C-alpha positions in Angstrom: 63.4 -31.0 -20.3 59.9 -29.8 -21.3 56.8 -29.9 -19.1 55.3 -33.1 -20.5 58.6 -35.1 -20.4 59.3 -33.8 -16.9 55.8 -34.9 -15.7 56.4 -38.3 -17.2 59.8 -38.6 -15.6 58.3 -37.7 -12.1 55.4 -40.1 -12.7 57.8 -42.9 -13.4 59.7 -42.1 -10.2 56.5 -42.1 -8.2 54.9 -45.2 -9.7 56.6 -47.8 -7.6 55.6 -46.0 -4.4 52.0 -45.6 -5.7 51.6 -49.3 -6.5 53.3 -50.4 -3.3 51.2 -48.0 -1.1 47.8 -48.8 -2.7 48.4 -52.6 -2.8 49.6 -52.9 0.8 46.9 -50.6 2.0 44.1 -52.7 0.6 45.7 -56.0 1.5 46.0 -54.8 5.1 42.2 -54.1 5.2 41.4 -57.5 3.9 43.9 -59.3 6.1 42.6 -57.7 9.3 39.0 -58.4 8.3 40.0 -62.0 7.8 41.7 -62.1 11.2 38.4 -60.8 12.7 36.3 -63.5 11.1 35.3 -62.1 7.6 36.6 -64.1 4.6 34.9 -61.9 1.9 38.1 -60.2 0.7 39.9 -63.5 0.4 37.0 -65.2 -1.4 36.9 -62.4 -4.0 40.7 -62.5 -4.6 41.5 -59.3 -2.8 44.0 -60.8 -0.4 46.7 -60.4 -3.0 49.8 -58.3 -3.6 49.0 -58.0 -7.3 48.3 -54.2 -7.8 45.9 -55.0 -10.6 43.5 -56.5 -8.1 43.2 -53.3 -6.2 43.6 -50.3 -8.6 40.7 -47.9 -9.0 41.0 -45.8 -12.2 39.9 -42.4 -10.8 41.7 -42.9 -7.5 44.9 -43.9 -9.2 44.8 -40.9 -11.6 44.3 -38.6 -8.6 47.4 -39.9 -6.8 49.4 -39.7 -10.1 48.7 -35.9 -10.0 49.2 -35.4 -6.3 49.8 -37.0 -2.9 46.2 -38.2 -2.4 44.3 -41.0 -4.0 42.6 -44.4 -3.3 42.2 -47.9 -4.6 39.1 -50.1 -4.9 37.7 -50.6 -1.4 38.2 -54.2 -0.1 34.7 -55.8 0.5 33.9 -56.4 4.1 30.8 -58.2 5.4 30.4 -56.8 8.8 28.0 -59.6 9.8 30.9 -62.0 9.7 33.0 -59.9 12.1 33.4 -61.0 15.7 32.3 -57.6 17.0 31.3 -55.5 13.9 31.4 -52.0 15.5 34.7 -52.5 17.3 36.3 -54.6 14.5 35.6 -52.0 11.8 37.9 -49.6 13.7 40.7 -52.1 13.3 39.8 -52.9 9.7 39.6 -49.2 8.8 42.8 -48.3 10.6 44.8 -51.2 9.0 45.2 -49.4 5.6 46.5 -46.0 6.9 48.7 -47.8 9.5 50.3 -50.0 6.8 51.2 -46.9 4.8 52.8 -45.2 7.9 54.8 -48.4 8.5 56.0 -48.4 4.8 56.9 -44.7 5.3 58.8 -45.6 8.5 60.9 -48.3 6.7 61.6 -46.0 3.7 62.4 -43.0 6.0 64.8 -45.0 8.1 66.5 -46.2 4.9 66.9 -42.6 3.8 68.1 -41.5 7.2 70.7 -44.2 7.8 72.0 -45.1 4.3 71.8 -41.8 2.4 74.9 -40.2 4.1 77.1 -43.2 3.0 76.3 -43.3 -0.7 78.0 -41.5 -3.6 76.4 -38.9 -5.7 76.2 -40.9 -9.0 73.1 -40.4 -11.2 71.9 -44.0 -10.6 72.0 -43.6 -6.8 70.3 -40.2 -7.1 67.4 -41.8 -9.1 67.1 -44.6 -6.5 66.8 -42.2 -3.6 64.3 -40.1 -5.5 62.1 -43.2 -6.0 62.4 -44.0 -2.3 61.7 -40.4 -1.4 58.6 -40.2 -3.6 57.4 -43.5 -2.1 57.8 -42.0 1.4 55.8 -38.9 0.4 53.1 -40.9 -1.3 52.5 -43.4 1.5 52.2 -40.6 4.1 49.8 -38.9 1.6 47.7 -42.1 1.4 47.6 -42.5 5.2 46.6 -38.9 5.8 44.0 -38.8 3.0 42.3 -42.1 4.1 42.1 -41.0 7.7 39.8 -38.1 6.8 36.4 -38.7 8.4 34.5 -38.4 5.1 32.6 -41.4 3.7 33.7 -43.7 2.2 37.2 -43.1 3.4 38.7 -45.2 6.2 38.5 -42.3 8.7 34.7 -42.5 8.4 34.6 -46.2 9.3 37.0 -45.6 12.3 34.8 -42.7 13.5 31.6 -44.7 13.2 33.2 -47.5 15.3 34.3 -45.0 18.0 31.1 -43.0 18.2 28.3 -44.0 20.6 25.4 -45.7 18.7 23.1 -42.6 19.3 25.6 -40.4 17.4 26.2 -42.6 14.4 22.8 -41.8 12.8 23.4 -38.1 13.2 26.9 -38.4 11.7 25.6 -40.3 8.7 22.8 -37.8 8.2 25.2 -34.8 8.2 27.7 -36.7 6.0 25.1 -37.8 3.3 26.2 -35.1 0.8 29.9 -35.1 1.8 31.1 -37.6 -0.8 29.7 -35.6 -3.6 31.1 -32.3 -2.3 34.4 -34.1 -1.7 34.7 -35.4 -5.3 33.8 -31.9 -6.6 36.6 -30.3 -4.6 39.0 -32.9 -5.8 38.1 -32.5 -9.4 38.2 -28.7 -9.2 41.7 -29.0 -7.7 42.8 -31.6 -10.2 41.6 -29.5 -13.2 43.2 -26.3 -11.7 39.8 -24.6 -11.5 39.7 -23.8 -7.8 42.3 -24.8 -5.2 39.8 -24.9 -2.4 40.7 -28.5 -1.4 44.3 -27.5 -0.7 43.2 -24.4 1.2 41.2 -26.7 3.5 43.6 -29.6 3.8 47.0 -28.1 3.8 46.8 -26.7 7.4 46.4 -30.3 8.5 48.4 -32.2 5.8 51.6 -30.1 6.1 52.0 -30.5 9.9 51.2 -34.2 9.5 53.8 -34.7 6.8 56.5 -32.6 8.6 55.9 -34.5 11.9 56.5 -37.9 10.3 59.3 -36.6 8.2 61.0 -35.4 11.3 60.4 -38.6 13.2 61.4 -41.0 10.4 64.1 -39.0 8.4 65.2 -36.5 11.0 64.1 -33.1 9.8 65.5 -31.0 7.0 69.2 -32.1 7.2 69.1 -34.6 4.4 69.8 -34.2 0.7 66.5 -35.5 -0.5 63.6 -33.9 1.4 60.1 -34.3 0.0 57.8 -31.4 0.3 54.9 -30.0 -1.7 55.2 -32.8 -4.2 58.9 -32.2 -4.9 62.2 -33.7 -3.8 64.4 -30.8 -3.2 
């Protein structure tokens, strides 16, 4: 299998997990905002499990080439929230938490059903799809928890910081999105792997922790690491 056909094969295996993770992530944001008093996402058709309502071209391309990416942010009108500062913590956390829950369900499936299946090619493909979905959803959770605007981690941090520190945080972060996108593009185009050098010391322990909790460590046949199912 040549490089191009292998990439397409892996992309097809990853696609269900990508669509599931991005869709549920954005739905969770909108649903929690609705619970807290804001109907903006619902009125704009974003409270939907249709992936086409949520996909962002660049963010989807990024996750197709690695574990990290994003969808179109769900619109939230903070003036409609019951307690804007507090409620944005819940709204921001809803997306990453939904991805961790998906990873939990997929991981438990791998943990408890994998040992009782045969080794046929069809079963192998199914478990690879589930394995990649597990990996992708943990990647989405981790990436979106980074405290860099406009990611969810930024909204969570703003909600937790005292009011006097929010302005300073936003001041220091004003150029962060541009730098962040530059690092991602440099990584994506294989120019400079600086993003991986910065993120991997945090991403790898995060992934291995949840893999150990949900799947049970390295004892299973399909273990996902570094973008591969070994």
